[in-house]
A tleap script that builds the chain and sets N, CA, C and O, in Angstrom:
source leaprc.protein.ff14SB
mol = sequence {
  NMET ILE THR ILE GLU THR MET ILE GLU PHE
  LEU GLY TRP CYS SER VAL ILE ASN ILE GLY
  ILE LEU ILE PHE TYR SER ILE CYS ILE ILE
  ILE PHE THR ASP THR MET VAL LYS ILE HIE
  THR LYS MET PHE ASP LEU ASP LYS ASN TYR
  VAL ILE GLN ALA TYR PHE LYS TYR LEU ALA
  GLN TYR LYS ILE ILE LEU ILE ILE PHE ASN
  ILE VAL PRO TYR PHE ALA LEU LYS ILE MET
  CTHR
}
set mol.1.N position { 184.001 298.334 179.554 }
set mol.1.CA position { 182.582 298.073 179.357 }
set mol.1.C position { 182.043 297.326 180.575 }
set mol.1.O position { 182.672 296.392 181.072 }
set mol.2.N position { 180.907 297.738 181.034 }
set mol.2.CA position { 180.289 297.101 182.195 }
set mol.2.C position { 179.410 295.953 181.711 }
set mol.2.O position { 178.557 296.126 180.840 }
set mol.3.N position { 179.634 294.789 182.289 }
set mol.3.CA position { 178.811 293.629 181.947 }
set mol.3.C position { 177.615 293.564 182.879 }
set mol.3.O position { 177.571 294.250 183.900 }
set mol.4.N position { 176.654 292.741 182.522 }
set mol.4.CA position { 175.464 292.565 183.360 }
set mol.4.C position { 175.854 291.970 184.703 }
set mol.4.O position { 175.292 292.341 185.733 }
set mol.5.N position { 176.810 291.049 184.701 }
set mol.5.CA position { 177.246 290.444 185.952 }
set mol.5.C position { 177.863 291.485 186.887 }
set mol.5.O position { 177.640 291.452 188.097 }
set mol.6.N position { 178.645 292.414 186.315 }
set mol.6.CA position { 179.237 293.485 187.120 }
set mol.6.C position { 178.153 294.386 187.695 }
set mol.6.O position { 178.217 294.787 188.857 }
set mol.7.N position { 177.164 294.698 186.875 }
set mol.7.CA position { 176.071 295.554 187.341 }
set mol.7.C position { 175.253 294.858 188.433 }
set mol.7.O position { 174.828 295.504 189.391 }
set mol.8.N position { 175.033 293.560 188.296 }
set mol.8.CA position { 174.318 292.805 189.324 }
set mol.8.C position { 175.089 292.847 190.635 }
set mol.8.O position { 174.508 293.070 191.697 }
set mol.9.N position { 176.391 292.635 190.559 }
set mol.9.CA position { 177.218 292.670 191.765 }
set mol.9.C position { 177.216 294.071 192.382 }
set mol.9.O position { 177.120 294.215 193.601 }
set mol.10.N position { 177.321 295.093 191.547 }
set mol.10.CA position { 177.297 296.472 192.028 }
set mol.10.C position { 175.991 296.787 192.755 }
set mol.10.O position { 176.007 297.317 193.866 }
set mol.11.N position { 174.865 296.460 192.128 }
set mol.11.CA position { 173.570 296.730 192.748 }
set mol.11.C position { 173.371 295.900 194.015 }
set mol.11.O position { 172.740 296.355 194.969 }
set mol.12.N position { 173.906 294.694 194.019 }
set mol.12.CA position { 173.818 293.860 195.220 }
set mol.12.C position { 174.548 294.494 196.389 }
set mol.12.O position { 174.016 294.558 197.497 }
set mol.13.N position { 175.771 294.966 196.145 }
set mol.13.CA position { 176.528 295.606 197.220 }
set mol.13.C position { 175.921 296.950 197.617 }
set mol.13.O position { 175.935 297.312 198.793 }
set mol.14.N position { 175.391 297.686 196.652 }
set mol.14.CA position { 174.691 298.941 196.992 }
set mol.14.C position { 173.507 298.657 197.910 }
set mol.14.O position { 173.266 299.385 198.872 }
set mol.15.N position { 172.780 297.599 197.605 }
set mol.15.CA position { 171.630 297.234 198.435 }
set mol.15.C position { 172.062 296.858 199.843 }
set mol.15.O position { 171.444 297.280 200.821 }
set mol.16.N position { 173.116 296.069 199.945 }
set mol.16.CA position { 173.609 295.653 201.265 }
set mol.16.C position { 174.045 296.866 202.092 }
set mol.16.O position { 173.706 296.976 203.270 }
set mol.17.N position { 174.789 297.764 201.473 }
set mol.17.CA position { 175.263 298.955 202.186 }
set mol.17.C position { 174.090 299.838 202.600 }
set mol.17.O position { 174.046 300.314 203.735 }
set mol.18.N position { 173.145 300.059 201.700 }
set mol.18.CA position { 172.006 300.912 202.020 }
set mol.18.C position { 171.085 300.286 203.062 }
set mol.18.O position { 170.517 301.000 203.888 }
set mol.19.N position { 170.930 298.982 203.035 }
set mol.19.CA position { 170.133 298.316 204.074 }
set mol.19.C position { 170.831 298.460 205.420 }
set mol.19.O position { 170.172 298.668 206.439 }
set mol.20.N position { 172.155 298.353 205.434 }
set mol.20.CA position { 172.915 298.568 206.670 }
set mol.20.C position { 172.727 299.972 207.213 }
set mol.20.O position { 172.544 300.154 208.417 }
set mol.21.N position { 172.770 300.972 206.329 }
set mol.21.CA position { 172.551 302.355 206.755 }
set mol.21.C position { 171.139 302.530 207.296 }
set mol.21.O position { 170.946 303.181 208.323 }
set mol.22.N position { 170.151 301.955 206.617 }
set mol.22.CA position { 168.765 302.042 207.072 }
set mol.22.C position { 168.595 301.408 208.453 }
set mol.22.O position { 167.922 301.977 209.313 }
set mol.23.N position { 169.186 300.257 208.669 }
set mol.23.CA position { 169.100 299.590 209.966 }
set mol.23.C position { 169.804 300.412 211.039 }
set mol.23.O position { 169.285 300.562 212.145 }
set mol.24.N position { 170.980 300.943 210.721 }
set mol.24.CA position { 171.726 301.760 211.679 }
set mol.24.C position { 170.908 302.977 212.122 }
set mol.24.O position { 170.770 303.230 213.319 }
set mol.25.N position { 170.367 303.727 211.162 }
set mol.25.CA position { 169.584 304.909 211.521 }
set mol.25.C position { 168.289 304.549 212.220 }
set mol.25.O position { 167.836 305.293 213.090 }
set mol.26.N position { 167.684 303.435 211.865 }
set mol.26.CA position { 166.469 303.003 212.563 }
set mol.26.C position { 166.771 302.711 214.027 }
set mol.26.O position { 166.018 303.113 214.914 }
set mol.27.N position { 167.870 302.014 214.277 }
set mol.27.CA position { 168.264 301.712 215.655 }
set mol.27.C position { 168.607 302.994 216.408 }
set mol.27.O position { 168.229 303.156 217.568 }
set mol.28.N position { 169.318 303.898 215.751 }
set mol.28.CA position { 169.650 305.180 216.399 }
set mol.28.C position { 168.395 305.953 216.770 }
set mol.28.O position { 168.312 306.512 217.863 }
set mol.29.N position { 167.424 305.989 215.877 }
set mol.29.CA position { 166.189 306.718 216.161 }
set mol.29.C position { 165.423 306.049 217.292 }
set mol.29.O position { 164.846 306.738 218.133 }
set mol.30.N position { 165.405 304.735 217.329 }
set mol.30.CA position { 164.699 304.029 218.405 }
set mol.30.C position { 165.380 304.249 219.750 }
set mol.30.O position { 164.707 304.510 220.747 }
set mol.31.N position { 166.698 304.148 219.789 }
set mol.31.CA position { 167.432 304.247 221.047 }
set mol.31.C position { 167.556 305.692 221.530 }
set mol.31.O position { 167.373 305.970 222.716 }
set mol.32.N position { 167.865 306.608 220.617 }
set mol.32.CA position { 168.169 307.983 221.003 }
set mol.32.C position { 167.063 308.976 220.651 }
set mol.32.O position { 167.344 310.156 220.437 }
set mol.33.N position { 165.825 308.526 220.588 }
set mol.33.CA position { 164.726 309.403 220.191 }
set mol.33.C position { 164.645 310.650 221.056 }
set mol.33.O position { 164.572 311.763 220.535 }
set mol.34.N position { 164.657 310.475 222.367 }
set mol.34.CA position { 164.497 311.625 223.259 }
set mol.34.C position { 165.621 312.647 223.080 }
set mol.34.O position { 165.366 313.849 223.010 }
set mol.35.N position { 166.837 312.177 223.009 }
set mol.35.CA position { 167.980 313.073 222.846 }
set mol.35.C position { 167.913 313.807 221.512 }
set mol.35.O position { 168.131 315.017 221.451 }
set mol.36.N position { 167.610 313.074 220.449 }
set mol.36.CA position { 167.544 313.689 219.127 }
set mol.36.C position { 166.390 314.682 219.022 }
set mol.36.O position { 166.526 315.736 218.401 }
set mol.37.N position { 165.264 314.346 219.625 }
set mol.37.CA position { 164.113 315.253 219.596 }
set mol.37.C position { 164.445 316.541 220.342 }
set mol.37.O position { 164.118 317.628 219.864 }
set mol.38.N position { 165.083 316.439 221.495 }
set mol.38.CA position { 165.461 317.640 222.249 }
set mol.38.C position { 166.378 318.532 221.431 }
set mol.38.O position { 166.193 319.748 221.387 }
set mol.39.N position { 167.360 317.932 220.786 }
set mol.39.CA position { 168.316 318.710 219.982 }
set mol.39.C position { 167.614 319.402 218.818 }
set mol.39.O position { 167.812 320.596 218.591 }
set mol.40.N position { 166.794 318.654 218.080 }
set mol.40.CA position { 166.172 319.221 216.886 }
set mol.40.C position { 165.042 320.193 217.204 }
set mol.40.O position { 164.815 321.132 216.442 }
set mol.41.N position { 164.327 319.990 218.312 }
set mol.41.CA position { 163.277 320.953 218.664 }
set mol.41.C position { 163.892 322.290 219.070 }
set mol.41.O position { 163.356 323.347 218.738 }
set mol.42.N position { 165.004 322.246 219.781 }
set mol.42.CA position { 165.684 323.488 220.165 }
set mol.42.C position { 166.373 324.134 218.971 }
set mol.42.O position { 166.334 325.352 218.801 }
set mol.43.N position { 166.993 323.317 218.161 }
set mol.43.CA position { 167.780 323.819 217.039 }
set mol.43.C position { 166.913 324.516 215.987 }
set mol.43.O position { 167.283 325.569 215.469 }
set mol.44.N position { 165.768 323.928 215.680 }
set mol.44.CA position { 164.921 324.441 214.605 }
set mol.44.C position { 163.599 325.005 215.094 }
set mol.44.O position { 162.766 325.409 214.283 }
set mol.45.N position { 163.392 325.039 216.404 }
set mol.45.CA position { 162.163 325.557 217.003 }
set mol.45.C position { 160.920 324.874 216.412 }
set mol.45.O position { 160.008 325.530 215.908 }
set mol.46.N position { 160.916 323.549 216.491 }
set mol.46.CA position { 159.825 322.746 215.958 }
set mol.46.C position { 159.082 322.038 217.083 }
set mol.46.O position { 159.589 321.906 218.197 }
set mol.47.N position { 157.883 321.591 216.773 }
set mol.47.CA position { 157.079 320.824 217.715 }
set mol.47.C position { 157.637 319.405 217.839 }
set mol.47.O position { 158.122 318.833 216.862 }
set mol.48.N position { 157.564 318.845 219.049 }
set mol.48.CA position { 158.109 317.506 219.308 }
set mol.48.C position { 157.450 316.460 218.413 }
set mol.48.O position { 158.141 315.617 217.841 }
set mol.49.N position { 156.126 316.501 218.284 }
set mol.49.CA position { 155.424 315.514 217.453 }
set mol.49.C position { 155.811 315.622 215.987 }
set mol.49.O position { 155.911 314.615 215.287 }
set mol.50.N position { 156.028 316.849 215.527 }
set mol.50.CA position { 156.445 317.057 214.138 }
set mol.50.C position { 157.818 316.447 213.879 }
set mol.50.O position { 158.042 315.841 212.831 }
set mol.51.N position { 158.729 316.604 214.824 }
set mol.51.CA position { 160.080 316.061 214.672 }
set mol.51.C position { 160.037 314.539 214.621 }
set mol.51.O position { 160.714 313.931 213.792 }
set mol.52.N position { 159.269 313.931 215.475 }
set mol.52.CA position { 159.148 312.462 215.486 }
set mol.52.C position { 158.545 311.973 214.162 }
set mol.52.O position { 159.008 310.983 213.595 }
set mol.53.N position { 157.521 312.666 213.675 }
set mol.53.CA position { 156.934 312.297 212.384 }
set mol.53.C position { 157.951 312.457 211.258 }
set mol.53.O position { 157.991 311.645 210.334 }
set mol.54.N position { 158.758 313.489 211.335 }
set mol.54.CA position { 159.777 313.714 210.302 }
set mol.54.C position { 160.802 312.588 210.282 }
set mol.54.O position { 161.259 312.190 209.210 }
set mol.55.N position { 161.169 312.070 211.447 }
set mol.55.CA position { 162.114 310.950 211.507 }
set mol.55.C position { 161.561 309.737 210.769 }
set mol.55.O position { 162.255 309.123 209.958 }
set mol.56.N position { 160.314 309.400 211.054 }
set mol.56.CA position { 159.737 308.217 210.442 }
set mol.56.C position { 159.429 308.438 208.967 }
set mol.56.O position { 159.492 307.498 208.174 }
set mol.57.N position { 159.098 309.666 208.593 }
set mol.57.CA position { 158.902 309.986 207.182 }
set mol.57.C position { 160.223 309.822 206.430 }
set mol.57.O position { 160.250 309.296 205.318 }
set mol.58.N position { 161.317 310.277 207.047 }
set mol.58.CA position { 162.646 310.127 206.454 }
set mol.58.C position { 162.977 308.646 206.245 }
set mol.58.O position { 163.444 308.259 205.174 }
set mol.59.N position { 162.738 307.830 207.258 }
set mol.59.CA position { 163.028 306.396 207.131 }
set mol.59.C position { 162.166 305.747 206.053 }
set mol.59.O position { 162.648 304.901 205.299 }
set mol.60.N position { 160.901 306.136 205.977 }
set mol.60.CA position { 160.006 305.565 204.967 }
set mol.60.C position { 160.451 305.955 203.567 }
set mol.60.O position { 160.455 305.116 202.666 }
set mol.61.N position { 160.825 307.208 203.370 }
set mol.61.CA position { 161.281 307.651 202.054 }
set mol.61.C position { 162.601 306.978 201.667 }
set mol.61.O position { 162.793 306.602 200.510 }
set mol.62.N position { 163.494 306.831 202.624 }
set mol.62.CA position { 164.769 306.166 202.357 }
set mol.62.C position { 164.534 304.720 201.934 }
set mol.62.O position { 165.185 304.215 201.019 }
set mol.63.N position { 163.598 304.063 202.609 }
set mol.63.CA position { 163.294 302.670 202.293 }
set mol.63.C position { 162.686 302.549 200.895 }
set mol.63.O position { 163.033 301.634 200.148 }
set mol.64.N position { 161.798 303.448 200.542 }
set mol.64.CA position { 161.178 303.412 199.216 }
set mol.64.C position { 162.224 303.635 198.129 }
set mol.64.O position { 162.235 302.931 197.119 }
set mol.65.N position { 163.102 304.616 198.336 }
set mol.65.CA position { 164.156 304.892 197.366 }
set mol.65.C position { 165.103 303.695 197.243 }
set mol.65.O position { 165.535 303.353 196.142 }
set mol.66.N position { 165.418 303.072 198.356 }
set mol.66.CA position { 166.267 301.887 198.355 }
set mol.66.C position { 165.638 300.769 197.524 }
set mol.66.O position { 166.319 300.126 196.726 }
set mol.67.N position { 164.371 300.547 197.708 }
set mol.67.CA position { 163.684 299.490 196.965 }
set mol.67.C position { 163.643 299.813 195.473 }
set mol.67.O position { 163.924 298.953 194.638 }
set mol.68.N position { 163.292 301.058 195.143 }
set mol.68.CA position { 163.129 301.425 193.734 }
set mol.68.C position { 164.452 301.441 192.976 }
set mol.68.O position { 164.532 300.932 191.858 }
set mol.69.N position { 165.490 302.023 193.576 }
set mol.69.CA position { 166.732 302.227 192.834 }
set mol.69.C position { 167.798 301.160 193.048 }
set mol.69.O position { 168.778 301.127 192.303 }
set mol.70.N position { 167.641 300.291 194.034 }
set mol.70.CA position { 168.661 299.265 194.268 }
set mol.70.C position { 168.109 297.851 194.153 }
set mol.70.O position { 168.629 297.035 193.392 }
set mol.71.N position { 167.075 297.568 194.894 }
set mol.71.CA position { 166.604 296.184 195.002 }
set mol.71.C position { 165.853 295.731 193.755 }
set mol.71.O position { 166.094 294.631 193.257 }
set mol.72.N position { 164.945 296.562 193.244 }
set mol.72.CA position { 164.184 296.174 192.047 }
set mol.72.C position { 165.097 295.993 190.834 }
set mol.72.O position { 164.977 294.981 190.144 }
set mol.73.N position { 166.012 296.938 190.541 }
set mol.73.CA position { 166.914 296.688 189.403 }
set mol.73.C position { 167.797 295.449 189.596 }
set mol.73.O position { 168.095 294.737 188.637 }
set mol.74.N position { 168.212 295.197 190.843 }
set mol.74.CA position { 169.005 294.008 191.123 }
set mol.74.C position { 168.247 292.742 190.736 }
set mol.74.O position { 168.781 291.882 190.036 }
set mol.75.N position { 167.005 292.631 191.192 }
set mol.75.CA position { 166.214 291.442 190.880 }
set mol.75.C position { 165.852 291.372 189.401 }
set mol.75.O position { 165.792 290.282 188.832 }
set mol.76.N position { 165.612 292.518 188.776 }
set mol.76.CA position { 165.312 292.525 187.344 }
set mol.76.C position { 166.485 291.976 186.539 }
set mol.76.O position { 166.300 291.183 185.616 }
set mol.77.N position { 167.698 292.406 186.898 }
set mol.77.CA position { 168.879 291.893 186.198 }
set mol.77.C position { 169.126 290.423 186.523 }
set mol.77.O position { 169.583 289.670 185.664 }
set mol.78.N position { 168.830 290.008 187.751 }
set mol.78.CA position { 168.978 288.597 188.112 }
set mol.78.C position { 168.030 287.730 187.286 }
set mol.78.O position { 168.396 286.637 186.853 }
set mol.79.N position { 166.809 288.223 187.071 }
set mol.79.CA position { 165.825 287.470 186.289 }
set mol.79.C position { 166.266 287.392 184.835 }
set mol.79.O position { 166.065 286.371 184.177 }
set mol.80.N position { 166.864 288.465 184.332 }
set mol.80.CA position { 167.307 288.496 182.926 }
set mol.80.C position { 168.419 287.506 182.636 }
set mol.80.O position { 168.505 286.992 181.521 }
set mol.81.N position { 169.271 287.225 183.610 }
set mol.81.CA position { 170.422 286.358 183.344 }
set mol.81.C position { 170.116 284.905 183.649 }
set mol.81.O position { 170.979 284.044 183.480 }
savepdb mol mol.pdb
quit
């Protein structure tokens, strides 16, 4: 049986790992933007501006999902205990 304390710890570690992934990909996109844009524009025959917008849209969606499914439940359970 999973206790509330176990679930709090689980969500806490999920949040830490997902924040690390978000930071890693954000840094990669900032540092390697030109290289990644060249690869993806050639690979998928897309416009450069569209690819850059897609990168930031991806990061924004990842951040929203992280907040909704990891951070908010973590704090809700912390408040309950």
